[in-house]
PyMOL Python script that loads the backbone (N, CA, C, O; Angstrom):
from pymol import cmd

cmd.read_pdbstr("""\
ATOM      1  N   MET A   1       2.222   4.182   6.734  1.00  0.00           N
ATOM      2  CA  MET A   1       1.464   4.308   5.034  1.00  0.00           C
ATOM      3  C   MET A   1       1.917   3.921   4.336  1.00  0.00           C
ATOM      4  O   MET A   1       3.109   3.623   4.263  1.00  0.00           O
ATOM      5  N   PRO A   2       0.962   3.782   3.474  1.00  0.00           N
ATOM      6  CA  PRO A   2       1.294   3.018   2.203  1.00  0.00           C
ATOM      7  C   PRO A   2       2.120   3.954   1.599  1.00  0.00           C
ATOM      8  O   PRO A   2       2.120   5.021   2.212  1.00  0.00           O
ATOM      9  N   THR A   3       2.901   3.927   0.504  1.00  0.00           N
ATOM     10  CA  THR A   3       2.994   5.094  -0.662  1.00  0.00           C
ATOM     11  C   THR A   3       2.969   3.831  -1.818  1.00  0.00           C
ATOM     12  O   THR A   3       3.226   2.628  -1.766  1.00  0.00           O
ATOM     13  N   PRO A   4       2.508   4.792  -2.915  1.00  0.00           N
ATOM     14  CA  PRO A   4       2.870   3.939  -4.384  1.00  0.00           C
ATOM     15  C   PRO A   4       4.863   3.812  -5.077  1.00  0.00           C
ATOM     16  O   PRO A   4       5.823   4.582  -5.064  1.00  0.00           O
ATOM     17  N   GLY A   5       4.685   2.811  -5.439  1.00  0.00           N
ATOM     18  CA  GLY A   5       5.947   2.744  -5.705  1.00  0.00           C
ATOM     19  C   GLY A   5       6.213   3.069  -7.357  1.00  0.00           C
ATOM     20  O   GLY A   5       5.475   3.107  -8.341  1.00  0.00           O
ATOM     21  N   VAL A   6       7.515   3.259  -7.148  1.00  0.00           N
ATOM     22  CA  VAL A   6       7.457   3.768  -9.343  1.00  0.00           C
ATOM     23  C   VAL A   6       8.367   2.670  -9.754  1.00  0.00           C
ATOM     24  O   VAL A   6       9.438   2.430  -9.196  1.00  0.00           O
ATOM     25  N   LYS A   7       7.884   2.025 -10.750  1.00  0.00           N
ATOM     26  CA  LYS A   7       8.393   0.626 -11.122  1.00  0.00           C
ATOM     27  C   LYS A   7       7.767   0.269 -12.515  1.00  0.00           C
ATOM     28  O   LYS A   7       6.663   0.811 -12.554  1.00  0.00           O
ATOM     29  N   SER A   8       7.946  -0.232 -13.358  1.00  0.00           N
ATOM     30  CA  SER A   8       7.244  -0.695 -14.546  1.00  0.00           C
ATOM     31  C   SER A   8       7.808  -1.650 -15.321  1.00  0.00           C
ATOM     32  O   SER A   8       8.913  -2.111 -15.033  1.00  0.00           O
ATOM     33  N   SER A   9       7.156  -2.030 -16.324  1.00  0.00           N
ATOM     34  CA  SER A   9       7.385  -3.938 -16.241  1.00  0.00           C
ATOM     35  C   SER A   9       7.900  -3.219 -17.759  1.00  0.00           C
ATOM     36  O   SER A   9       8.763  -3.979 -18.200  1.00  0.00           O
ATOM     37  N   ASP A  10       7.744  -2.307 -18.510  1.00  0.00           N
ATOM     38  CA  ASP A  10       8.756  -1.894 -19.899  1.00  0.00           C
ATOM     39  C   ASP A  10       9.897  -1.275 -19.682  1.00  0.00           C
ATOM     40  O   ASP A  10       9.974  -0.052 -19.561  1.00  0.00           O
ATOM     41  N   PRO A  11      11.051  -2.204 -19.604  1.00  0.00           N
ATOM     42  CA  PRO A  11      12.276  -1.871 -19.427  1.00  0.00           C
ATOM     43  C   PRO A  11      13.090  -0.749 -19.984  1.00  0.00           C
ATOM     44  O   PRO A  11      14.259  -0.505 -19.682  1.00  0.00           O
ATOM     45  N   ASN A  12      12.214   0.019 -20.976  1.00  0.00           N
ATOM     46  CA  ASN A  12      12.536   1.618 -21.546  1.00  0.00           C
ATOM     47  C   ASN A  12      11.900   2.464 -21.005  1.00  0.00           C
ATOM     48  O   ASN A  12      11.491   3.468 -21.589  1.00  0.00           O
ATOM     49  N   LEU A  13      11.715   2.221 -19.862  1.00  0.00           N
ATOM     50  CA  LEU A  13      10.671   3.724 -19.196  1.00  0.00           C
ATOM     51  C   LEU A  13      11.571   3.414 -18.061  1.00  0.00           C
ATOM     52  O   LEU A  13      12.278   2.417 -17.908  1.00  0.00           O
ATOM     53  N   ASN A  14      11.370   4.791 -17.036  1.00  0.00           N
ATOM     54  CA  ASN A  14      12.096   4.922 -16.097  1.00  0.00           C
ATOM     55  C   ASN A  14      11.515   5.625 -15.109  1.00  0.00           C
ATOM     56  O   ASN A  14      11.824   6.801 -14.915  1.00  0.00           O
ATOM     57  N   PRO A  15      10.828   5.142 -14.552  1.00  0.00           N
ATOM     58  CA  PRO A  15       9.697   5.463 -13.639  1.00  0.00           C
ATOM     59  C   PRO A  15       9.924   6.665 -12.658  1.00  0.00           C
ATOM     60  O   PRO A  15       9.032   7.454 -12.345  1.00  0.00           O
ATOM     61  N   GLY A  16      11.154   6.715 -12.231  1.00  0.00           N
ATOM     62  CA  GLY A  16      11.653   7.609 -11.205  1.00  0.00           C
ATOM     63  C   GLY A  16      11.665   8.908 -11.869  1.00  0.00           C
ATOM     64  O   GLY A  16      11.112   9.898 -11.390  1.00  0.00           O
ATOM     65  N   ALA A  17      12.547   8.895 -13.407  1.00  0.00           N
ATOM     66  CA  ALA A  17      12.698  10.196 -13.881  1.00  0.00           C
ATOM     67  C   ALA A  17      11.657  10.657 -14.389  1.00  0.00           C
ATOM     68  O   ALA A  17      11.827  11.847 -14.652  1.00  0.00           O
ATOM     69  N   ILE A  18      10.530  10.253 -14.693  1.00  0.00           N
ATOM     70  CA  ILE A  18       9.380  10.383 -15.229  1.00  0.00           C
ATOM     71  C   ILE A  18       8.506  11.097 -13.618  1.00  0.00           C
ATOM     72  O   ILE A  18       8.277  12.301 -13.502  1.00  0.00           O
ATOM     73  N   PHE A  19       8.216  10.274 -12.763  1.00  0.00           N
ATOM     74  CA  PHE A  19       7.905  11.034 -11.559  1.00  0.00           C
ATOM     75  C   PHE A  19       8.684  12.458 -11.099  1.00  0.00           C
ATOM     76  O   PHE A  19       8.077  13.430 -10.651  1.00  0.00           O
ATOM     77  N   GLY A  20      10.259  12.393 -11.310  1.00  0.00           N
ATOM     78  CA  GLY A  20      10.459  13.472 -10.816  1.00  0.00           C
ATOM     79  C   GLY A  20      10.473  15.319 -11.666  1.00  0.00           C
ATOM     80  O   GLY A  20      10.649  16.500 -11.367  1.00  0.00           O
ATOM     81  N   ASN A  21      10.017  14.050 -13.346  1.00  0.00           N
ATOM     82  CA  ASN A  21       9.734  15.293 -14.306  1.00  0.00           C
ATOM     83  C   ASN A  21       8.359  15.896 -14.091  1.00  0.00           C
ATOM     84  O   ASN A  21       8.100  16.991 -14.590  1.00  0.00           O
ATOM     85  N   TRP A  22       7.596  15.328 -13.477  1.00  0.00           N
ATOM     86  CA  TRP A  22       5.853  15.438 -13.059  1.00  0.00           C
ATOM     87  C   TRP A  22       6.238  16.763 -12.076  1.00  0.00           C
ATOM     88  O   TRP A  22       6.145  17.963 -12.334  1.00  0.00           O
ATOM     89  N   GLU A  23       6.745  16.021 -10.746  1.00  0.00           N
ATOM     90  CA  GLU A  23       6.995  16.800 -10.082  1.00  0.00           C
ATOM     91  C   GLU A  23       7.794  18.458  -9.856  1.00  0.00           C
ATOM     92  O   GLU A  23       7.669  19.274  -8.943  1.00  0.00           O
ATOM     93  N   ARG A  24       8.662  18.489 -11.175  1.00  0.00           N
ATOM     94  CA  ARG A  24       9.211  19.544 -11.260  1.00  0.00           C
ATOM     95  C   ARG A  24       8.585  20.574 -12.197  1.00  0.00           C
ATOM     96  O   ARG A  24       8.864  21.773 -12.164  1.00  0.00           O
ATOM     97  N   THR A  25       7.487  19.858 -13.253  1.00  0.00           N
ATOM     98  CA  THR A  25       6.936  20.946 -13.925  1.00  0.00           C
ATOM     99  C   THR A  25       5.473  20.814 -13.921  1.00  0.00           C
ATOM    100  O   THR A  25       4.889  21.546 -14.719  1.00  0.00           O
ATOM    101  N   ARG A  26       4.612  19.879 -13.044  1.00  0.00           N
ATOM    102  CA  ARG A  26       3.099  19.968 -13.093  1.00  0.00           C
ATOM    103  C   ARG A  26       2.828  19.839 -11.519  1.00  0.00           C
ATOM    104  O   ARG A  26       1.794  20.236 -10.984  1.00  0.00           O
ATOM    105  N   TYR A  27       3.883  19.237 -10.858  1.00  0.00           N
ATOM    106  CA  TYR A  27       2.915  19.413  -9.385  1.00  0.00           C
ATOM    107  C   TYR A  27       2.883  20.675  -8.779  1.00  0.00           C
ATOM    108  O   TYR A  27       3.943  21.300  -8.800  1.00  0.00           O
ATOM    109  N   HIS A  28       1.597  21.366  -8.069  1.00  0.00           N
ATOM    110  CA  HIS A  28       1.204  22.197  -7.886  1.00  0.00           C
ATOM    111  C   HIS A  28       1.408  23.523  -8.623  1.00  0.00           C
ATOM    112  O   HIS A  28       1.379  24.662  -8.157  1.00  0.00           O
ATOM    113  N   GLN A  29       1.623  23.110  -9.897  1.00  0.00           N
ATOM    114  CA  GLN A  29       1.456  24.261 -10.578  1.00  0.00           C
ATOM    115  C   GLN A  29       0.598  24.739 -11.756  1.00  0.00           C
ATOM    116  O   GLN A  29       0.808  23.817 -12.544  1.00  0.00           O
ATOM    117  N   PRO A  30      -0.186  25.534 -12.354  1.00  0.00           N
ATOM    118  CA  PRO A  30      -1.956  25.589 -12.857  1.00  0.00           C
ATOM    119  C   PRO A  30      -2.021  24.256 -14.148  1.00  0.00           C
ATOM    120  O   PRO A  30      -2.901  24.128 -15.000  1.00  0.00           O
ATOM    121  N   GLN A  31      -0.732  23.328 -13.933  1.00  0.00           N
ATOM    122  CA  GLN A  31      -1.182  22.325 -15.377  1.00  0.00           C
ATOM    123  C   GLN A  31      -1.626  21.363 -14.494  1.00  0.00           C
ATOM    124  O   GLN A  31      -2.200  20.608 -15.278  1.00  0.00           O
ATOM    125  N   ASP A  32      -1.779  20.782 -13.205  1.00  0.00           N
ATOM    126  CA  ASP A  32      -1.568  20.108 -12.189  1.00  0.00           C
ATOM    127  C   ASP A  32      -3.171  19.975 -12.206  1.00  0.00           C
ATOM    128  O   ASP A  32      -3.871  20.446 -11.310  1.00  0.00           O
ATOM    129  N   ASP A  33      -3.600  19.388 -13.152  1.00  0.00           N
ATOM    130  CA  ASP A  33      -5.424  18.764 -12.861  1.00  0.00           C
ATOM    131  C   ASP A  33      -5.516  17.423 -13.664  1.00  0.00           C
ATOM    132  O   ASP A  33      -4.726  16.506 -13.888  1.00  0.00           O
ATOM    133  N   MET A  34      -6.976  17.729 -14.046  1.00  0.00           N
ATOM    134  CA  MET A  34      -7.096  16.272 -13.955  1.00  0.00           C
ATOM    135  C   MET A  34      -7.183  15.375 -14.898  1.00  0.00           C
ATOM    136  O   MET A  34      -7.296  14.151 -14.846  1.00  0.00           O
ATOM    137  N   GLN A  35      -7.066  16.692 -16.449  1.00  0.00           N
ATOM    138  CA  GLN A  35      -6.726  16.305 -17.914  1.00  0.00           C
ATOM    139  C   GLN A  35      -4.993  15.868 -18.374  1.00  0.00           C
ATOM    140  O   GLN A  35      -4.615  15.565 -19.506  1.00  0.00           O
ATOM    141  N   GLN A  36      -4.257  15.941 -17.284  1.00  0.00           N
ATOM    142  CA  GLN A  36      -2.956  15.880 -17.663  1.00  0.00           C
ATOM    143  C   GLN A  36      -3.148  14.664 -17.885  1.00  0.00           C
ATOM    144  O   GLN A  36      -4.034  13.890 -17.522  1.00  0.00           O
ATOM    145  N   PRO A  37      -1.990  14.517 -18.690  1.00  0.00           N
ATOM    146  CA  PRO A  37      -1.527  12.969 -19.609  1.00  0.00           C
ATOM    147  C   PRO A  37      -1.084  11.523 -18.315  1.00  0.00           C
ATOM    148  O   PRO A  37      -0.407  11.862 -17.345  1.00  0.00           O
ATOM    149  N   GLY A  38      -1.360  10.579 -18.393  1.00  0.00           N
ATOM    150  CA  GLY A  38      -0.925   9.786 -17.749  1.00  0.00           C
ATOM    151  C   GLY A  38      -1.895   9.259 -16.222  1.00  0.00           C
ATOM    152  O   GLY A  38      -1.627   8.151 -15.757  1.00  0.00           O
ATOM    153  N   LEU A  39      -2.631   9.842 -15.761  1.00  0.00           N
ATOM    154  CA  LEU A  39      -3.506   9.626 -15.315  1.00  0.00           C
ATOM    155  C   LEU A  39      -3.562   8.357 -15.032  1.00  0.00           C
ATOM    156  O   LEU A  39      -3.431   7.838 -16.140  1.00  0.00           O
ATOM    157  N   ASP A  40      -3.689   7.386 -14.151  1.00  0.00           N
ATOM    158  CA  ASP A  40      -4.420   6.008 -14.466  1.00  0.00           C
ATOM    159  C   ASP A  40      -5.341   5.884 -12.929  1.00  0.00           C
ATOM    160  O   ASP A  40      -4.935   5.474 -11.841  1.00  0.00           O
ATOM    161  N   PHE A  41      -6.748   6.418 -13.321  1.00  0.00           N
ATOM    162  CA  PHE A  41      -7.562   6.430 -12.205  1.00  0.00           C
ATOM    163  C   PHE A  41      -8.259   5.173 -11.844  1.00  0.00           C
ATOM    164  O   PHE A  41      -9.183   5.243 -11.033  1.00  0.00           O
ATOM    165  N   GLU A  42      -7.899   3.957 -12.387  1.00  0.00           N
ATOM    166  CA  GLU A  42      -8.488   2.782 -11.692  1.00  0.00           C
ATOM    167  C   GLU A  42      -6.906   2.197 -11.024  1.00  0.00           C
ATOM    168  O   GLU A  42      -6.949   1.089 -10.490  1.00  0.00           O
ATOM    169  N   THR A  43      -6.266   2.541 -11.039  1.00  0.00           N
ATOM    170  CA  THR A  43      -4.961   2.189 -10.693  1.00  0.00           C
ATOM    171  C   THR A  43      -5.200   2.649  -9.258  1.00  0.00           C
ATOM    172  O   THR A  43      -5.336   1.886  -8.301  1.00  0.00           O
ATOM    173  N   ALA A  44      -5.248   4.416  -9.202  1.00  0.00           N
ATOM    174  CA  ALA A  44      -5.164   5.400  -8.380  1.00  0.00           C
ATOM    175  C   ALA A  44      -6.301   4.776  -7.335  1.00  0.00           C
ATOM    176  O   ALA A  44      -5.945   4.723  -6.158  1.00  0.00           O
ATOM    177  N   ALA A  45      -7.689   4.282  -7.673  1.00  0.00           N
ATOM    178  CA  ALA A  45      -8.598   3.584  -7.021  1.00  0.00           C
ATOM    179  C   ALA A  45      -8.318   2.138  -6.067  1.00  0.00           C
ATOM    180  O   ALA A  45      -8.801   1.713  -5.017  1.00  0.00           O
ATOM    181  N   GLN A  46      -7.269   1.638  -7.034  1.00  0.00           N
ATOM    182  CA  GLN A  46      -7.134   0.110  -6.694  1.00  0.00           C
ATOM    183  C   GLN A  46      -6.084   0.498  -4.942  1.00  0.00           C
ATOM    184  O   GLN A  46      -6.041  -0.010  -3.821  1.00  0.00           O
ATOM    185  N   PHE A  47      -5.404   1.673  -5.659  1.00  0.00           N
ATOM    186  CA  PHE A  47      -4.666   1.801  -4.436  1.00  0.00           C
ATOM    187  C   PHE A  47      -5.308   2.297  -2.809  1.00  0.00           C
ATOM    188  O   PHE A  47      -5.247   2.021  -1.611  1.00  0.00           O
ATOM    189  N   ALA A  48      -5.980   3.284  -3.865  1.00  0.00           N
ATOM    190  CA  ALA A  48      -6.911   3.951  -2.447  1.00  0.00           C
ATOM    191  C   ALA A  48      -7.577   2.929  -1.540  1.00  0.00           C
ATOM    192  O   ALA A  48      -7.668   3.145  -0.331  1.00  0.00           O
ATOM    193  N   ARG A  49      -8.139   1.592  -2.216  1.00  0.00           N
ATOM    194  CA  ARG A  49      -8.993   0.705  -1.645  1.00  0.00           C
ATOM    195  C   ARG A  49      -7.926  -0.332  -0.499  1.00  0.00           C
ATOM    196  O   ARG A  49      -8.128  -0.568   0.692  1.00  0.00           O
ATOM    197  N   PHE A  50      -6.670  -0.839  -1.471  1.00  0.00           N
ATOM    198  CA  PHE A  50      -5.889  -1.233  -0.649  1.00  0.00           C
ATOM    199  C   PHE A  50      -5.256  -0.221   1.073  1.00  0.00           C
ATOM    200  O   PHE A  50      -4.994  -0.790   2.133  1.00  0.00           O
ATOM    201  N   ALA A  51      -5.179   1.088   0.864  1.00  0.00           N
ATOM    202  CA  ALA A  51      -4.616   1.590   1.836  1.00  0.00           C
ATOM    203  C   ALA A  51      -5.562   1.941   2.830  1.00  0.00           C
ATOM    204  O   ALA A  51      -5.213   2.189   3.984  1.00  0.00           O
ATOM    205  N   PHE A  52      -6.917   1.980   2.393  1.00  0.00           N
ATOM    206  CA  PHE A  52      -8.028   2.279   3.625  1.00  0.00           C
ATOM    207  C   PHE A  52      -8.392   0.578   3.902  1.00  0.00           C
ATOM    208  O   PHE A  52      -9.014   0.323   4.934  1.00  0.00           O
ATOM    209  N   LEU A  53      -7.996  -0.590   2.963  1.00  0.00           N
ATOM    210  CA  LEU A  53      -8.493  -1.964   3.480  1.00  0.00           C
ATOM    211  C   LEU A  53      -7.249  -2.168   4.815  1.00  0.00           C
ATOM    212  O   LEU A  53      -7.526  -2.617   5.928  1.00  0.00           O
ATOM    213  N   THR A  54      -6.137  -1.806   4.457  1.00  0.00           N
ATOM    214  CA  THR A  54      -5.286  -2.000   5.633  1.00  0.00           C
ATOM    215  C   THR A  54      -5.468  -1.620   6.725  1.00  0.00           C
ATOM    216  O   THR A  54      -5.470  -2.402   7.675  1.00  0.00           O
ATOM    217  N   GLY A  55      -5.697  -0.111   6.879  1.00  0.00           N
ATOM    218  CA  GLY A  55      -6.173   0.644   7.886  1.00  0.00           C
ATOM    219  C   GLY A  55      -7.616  -0.076   8.860  1.00  0.00           C
ATOM    220  O   GLY A  55      -7.829  -0.238  10.062  1.00  0.00           O
ATOM    221  N   TYR A  56      -8.209  -0.299   7.880  1.00  0.00           N
ATOM    222  CA  TYR A  56      -9.598  -0.928   8.766  1.00  0.00           C
ATOM    223  C   TYR A  56      -9.274  -2.353   8.768  1.00  0.00           C
ATOM    224  O   TYR A  56      -9.878  -2.879   9.702  1.00  0.00           O
ATOM    225  N   PHE A  57      -8.465  -3.332   8.011  1.00  0.00           N
ATOM    226  CA  PHE A  57      -8.581  -4.530   8.584  1.00  0.00           C
ATOM    227  C   PHE A  57      -7.342  -4.465  10.434  1.00  0.00           C
ATOM    228  O   PHE A  57      -7.538  -5.218  11.388  1.00  0.00           O
ATOM    229  N   ILE A  58      -6.671  -3.811  10.399  1.00  0.00           N
ATOM    230  CA  ILE A  58      -5.727  -3.626  11.279  1.00  0.00           C
ATOM    231  C   ILE A  58      -6.766  -2.907  12.316  1.00  0.00           C
ATOM    232  O   ILE A  58      -6.967  -3.569  13.335  1.00  0.00           O
ATOM    233  N   SER A  59      -7.555  -1.491  12.211  1.00  0.00           N
ATOM    234  CA  SER A  59      -8.373  -1.234  13.038  1.00  0.00           C
ATOM    235  C   SER A  59      -9.636  -2.436  13.656  1.00  0.00           C
ATOM    236  O   SER A  59      -9.961  -2.116  14.799  1.00  0.00           O
ATOM    237  N   GLN A  60     -10.188  -3.371  13.286  1.00  0.00           N
ATOM    238  CA  GLN A  60     -11.115  -4.467  13.233  1.00  0.00           C
ATOM    239  C   GLN A  60     -10.413  -5.500  14.326  1.00  0.00           C
ATOM    240  O   GLN A  60     -11.106  -6.150  15.110  1.00  0.00           O
ATOM    241  N   ASP A  61      -8.778  -5.595  14.290  1.00  0.00           N
ATOM    242  CA  ASP A  61      -8.520  -6.795  15.006  1.00  0.00           C
ATOM    243  C   ASP A  61      -8.543  -6.676  16.455  1.00  0.00           C
ATOM    244  O   ASP A  61      -8.266  -5.560  16.894  1.00  0.00           O
ATOM    245  N   THR A  62      -8.826  -7.627  17.318  1.00  0.00           N
ATOM    246  CA  THR A  62      -8.698  -7.171  18.784  1.00  0.00           C
ATOM    247  C   THR A  62      -7.686  -7.435  19.380  1.00  0.00           C
ATOM    248  O   THR A  62      -7.675  -7.256  20.598  1.00  0.00           O
ATOM    249  N   GLU A  63      -6.655  -7.884  18.786  1.00  0.00           N
ATOM    250  CA  GLU A  63      -4.838  -7.320  19.034  1.00  0.00           C
ATOM    251  C   GLU A  63      -4.539  -6.258  18.161  1.00  0.00           C
ATOM    252  O   GLU A  63      -4.867  -6.013  17.000  1.00  0.00           O
ATOM    253  N   ARG A  64      -3.543  -5.442  19.348  1.00  0.00           N
ATOM    254  CA  ARG A  64      -3.114  -4.008  18.707  1.00  0.00           C
ATOM    255  C   ARG A  64      -1.765  -4.599  18.035  1.00  0.00           C
ATOM    256  O   ARG A  64      -1.092  -5.601  18.273  1.00  0.00           O
ATOM    257  N   PRO A  65      -1.656  -3.511  17.061  1.00  0.00           N
ATOM    258  CA  PRO A  65      -0.376  -4.267  16.065  1.00  0.00           C
ATOM    259  C   PRO A  65       0.925  -4.253  17.286  1.00  0.00           C
ATOM    260  O   PRO A  65       1.045  -3.748  18.402  1.00  0.00           O
ATOM    261  N   THR A  66       1.882  -5.189  16.298  1.00  0.00           N
ATOM    262  CA  THR A  66       3.349  -5.490  17.459  1.00  0.00           C
ATOM    263  C   THR A  66       4.274  -5.184  16.471  1.00  0.00           C
ATOM    264  O   THR A  66       4.016  -5.154  15.268  1.00  0.00           O
ATOM    265  N   TRP A  67       5.642  -4.897  17.115  1.00  0.00           N
ATOM    266  CA  TRP A  67       6.498  -4.315  16.298  1.00  0.00           C
ATOM    267  C   TRP A  67       7.310  -5.975  16.247  1.00  0.00           C
ATOM    268  O   TRP A  67       7.057  -6.823  17.103  1.00  0.00           O
ATOM    269  N   ASN A  68       8.103  -6.171  15.320  1.00  0.00           N
ATOM    270  CA  ASN A  68       9.103  -7.431  15.046  1.00  0.00           C
ATOM    271  C   ASN A  68      10.382  -7.068  16.337  1.00  0.00           C
ATOM    272  O   ASN A  68      10.877  -5.998  16.695  1.00  0.00           O
ATOM    273  N   LYS A  69      10.572  -8.264  16.718  1.00  0.00           N
ATOM    274  CA  LYS A  69      11.719  -7.952  17.975  1.00  0.00           C
ATOM    275  C   LYS A  69      12.839  -7.271  16.767  1.00  0.00           C
ATOM    276  O   LYS A  69      12.979  -7.375  15.549  1.00  0.00           O
ATOM    277  N   GLY A  70      13.531  -6.517  17.908  1.00  0.00           N
ATOM    278  CA  GLY A  70      14.516  -6.402  16.939  1.00  0.00           C
ATOM    279  C   GLY A  70      14.198  -4.864  16.137  1.00  0.00           C
ATOM    280  O   GLY A  70      15.137  -4.096  15.924  1.00  0.00           O
ATOM    281  N   ASP A  71      12.996  -4.568  15.790  1.00  0.00           N
ATOM    282  CA  ASP A  71      13.257  -3.260  14.643  1.00  0.00           C
ATOM    283  C   ASP A  71      13.316  -1.999  15.329  1.00  0.00           C
ATOM    284  O   ASP A  71      12.925  -1.718  16.462  1.00  0.00           O
ATOM    285  N   PHE A  72      13.925  -1.214  14.369  1.00  0.00           N
ATOM    286  CA  PHE A  72      14.120  -0.157  14.664  1.00  0.00           C
ATOM    287  C   PHE A  72      13.703   0.479  15.198  1.00  0.00           C
ATOM    288  O   PHE A  72      14.238   1.106  16.113  1.00  0.00           O
ATOM    289  N   PHE A  73      11.935   0.611  14.615  1.00  0.00           N
ATOM    290  CA  PHE A  73      11.287   2.178  14.705  1.00  0.00           C
ATOM    291  C   PHE A  73      10.116   1.503  16.180  1.00  0.00           C
ATOM    292  O   PHE A  73       9.241   2.147  16.760  1.00  0.00           O
ATOM    293  N   GLY A  74      10.546   0.000  16.434  1.00  0.00           N
ATOM    294  CA  GLY A  74       9.595  -0.478  17.540  1.00  0.00           C
ATOM    295  C   GLY A  74      10.718  -0.360  18.781  1.00  0.00           C
ATOM    296  O   GLY A  74      10.243  -0.110  19.889  1.00  0.00           O
ATOM    297  N   ASP A  75      11.971  -0.498  18.694  1.00  0.00           N
ATOM    298  CA  ASP A  75      12.706   0.016  19.922  1.00  0.00           C
ATOM    299  C   ASP A  75      12.900   1.287  19.783  1.00  0.00           C
ATOM    300  O   ASP A  75      13.483   1.648  20.805  1.00  0.00           O
ATOM    301  N   HIS A  76      12.712   2.318  18.976  1.00  0.00           N
ATOM    302  CA  HIS A  76      12.602   3.270  19.687  1.00  0.00           C
ATOM    303  C   HIS A  76      11.456   4.203  19.616  1.00  0.00           C
ATOM    304  O   HIS A  76      11.365   5.197  20.337  1.00  0.00           O
ATOM    305  N   TYR A  77      10.564   3.846  18.707  1.00  0.00           N
ATOM    306  CA  TYR A  77       9.175   4.772  19.010  1.00  0.00           C
ATOM    307  C   TYR A  77       8.626   4.144  19.705  1.00  0.00           C
ATOM    308  O   TYR A  77       8.178   4.790  20.653  1.00  0.00           O
ATOM    309  N   GLY A  78       8.220   2.204  19.734  1.00  0.00           N
ATOM    310  CA  GLY A  78       7.355   1.783  19.987  1.00  0.00           C
ATOM    311  C   GLY A  78       6.882   1.317  21.751  1.00  0.00           C
ATOM    312  O   GLY A  78       5.793   0.903  22.149  1.00  0.00           O
ATOM    313  N   LYS A  79       7.967   1.537  22.420  1.00  0.00           N
ATOM    314  CA  LYS A  79       8.173   1.560  24.041  1.00  0.00           C
ATOM    315  C   LYS A  79       6.396   1.436  24.718  1.00  0.00           C
ATOM    316  O   LYS A  79       5.539   1.523  23.838  1.00  0.00           O
ATOM    317  N   LYS A  80       6.053   1.312  25.668  1.00  0.00           N
ATOM    318  CA  LYS A  80       5.235   1.437  25.844  1.00  0.00           C
ATOM    319  C   LYS A  80       5.466   2.265  27.318  1.00  0.00           C
ATOM    320  O   LYS A  80       6.369   1.860  28.050  1.00  0.00           O
ATOM    321  N   ASN A  81       4.759   3.261  27.683  1.00  0.00           N
ATOM    322  CA  ASN A  81       4.695   4.405  28.715  1.00  0.00           C
ATOM    323  C   ASN A  81       4.557   3.581  30.579  1.00  0.00           C
ATOM    324  O   ASN A  81       4.493   4.306  31.571  1.00  0.00           O
TER     325      ASN A  81
END
""", "prot")
cmd.dss("prot")
cmd.show_as("cartoon", "prot")
cmd.util.cbc("prot")
cmd.orient("prot")
């Protein structure tokens, strides 16, 4: 499943620290609402479209996805029964 990363083009920002602070102080707290600062709705919408289209295009292909030879997850979990 795709996950959004934490990086910034601004060298003065530490996105990992910003996210960690948000997770400690807002996530699943009363102030975790749509009015909190820093919500970028357009970027969130772009990510949602990306995630949807990734699954959609994979599901529309006539062939099932395959693992690359030697891939850890393919070797351990992708074997056919």
